[in-house]
C-alpha angles and dihedrals in degrees: 000000000000104000106126089002093069113132140168125235093247087068092063135156086050129176123202116228107212135181133191141099107242113100092198091055089052091050092053092041094052092054090049092047092055091051091049092056103256115151099209147356124237115194119215110228095149111061107127098192110130100234089050104039096039089054092057097260131112107006087358087079088070085074091047103052096163092052088047090055092047090051093052093051092046091051090060092066093095093054095244124134110265126213134174133222113200147140135253092261144316105258108357135036092226089068089077099090098054094039097047092043089055093050094044089055090062094077100243126166097227137015116201114194128196099208096228136071124251090251091053091053100177096315097109135043116279112262098245089156088076095060097093091053093044091050090050090051091049091050091051099043106028113002093174094057113099118231121221123183130211134181133085094010107138100178148357095270094053090046094053091048092051092045090054093043095051100029097233123155098237148350132227124211116209123153091014090082090060090062097039121022088192093057092125099052115122096223113036117223140159115273126213123229090256092059092049094048092046087057089052089051089054089051089053092048092051091048090054093043094054093038086064088061096042124005111254129189118242092214098087093053101076092065088067096053093087089064091067105023103066142091100037136088112283094013096123094051092045092049092051090051093047091054089068095055123113103195143028090249090058090051092050091050091054092046090052090049091050092048092051092050090049090050093049091047092051091051091049092050090049094059 
């Protein structure tokens, strides 16, 4: 069952983030997850991708509230804590009250809310102005359910400031990590090209490590290169070259070549 759900013990306590629309599958899955050592299940009711949402999964479950409730109850079969990640609504912001009330009534341990609708995707600012009303609703309907907020949170420091300002229980960083791979560091600092590229090397190593357990295609990897290869001299040229690679070994070879050129250039400048 592991596959993409493989984890190591140093990642504990770990929660599995699952999507789908078949309650019986969630029931079976939750029992298996408990046996595999997971400590919780987080149900995806917020994914906006067309082939997910338009098939009634992810954020599509906002339009199928009864199925959403059935899924939550089925996911409790394994005895693990169940939480939900969702959006304010599907088409309109004013859907939030009915939808979140419905989810809060399902007795979940945590509700994570991306403060946009599915239709808004990430094209508008997150609706932080709704947090006081959402908190009030949570307190009235399910005071024991934790409230986690997502949307326009670029890094740990911003998240902590917003959590304190609005009095929420937690924050979730999503796209922020694609702009700053060090988004979770406790003390922000500037990072040299070597640090960024070493992080890319780690990404490559992990890809190879997990590919040995379950074959994985290389093709999705290049879209992540821009996370690491940016903001330093020669980054644009290196990134363009990396986009034509077909394997992790090719990527490593180009990174080694770039590092050697940087080293030689530094020595030349030091003369």
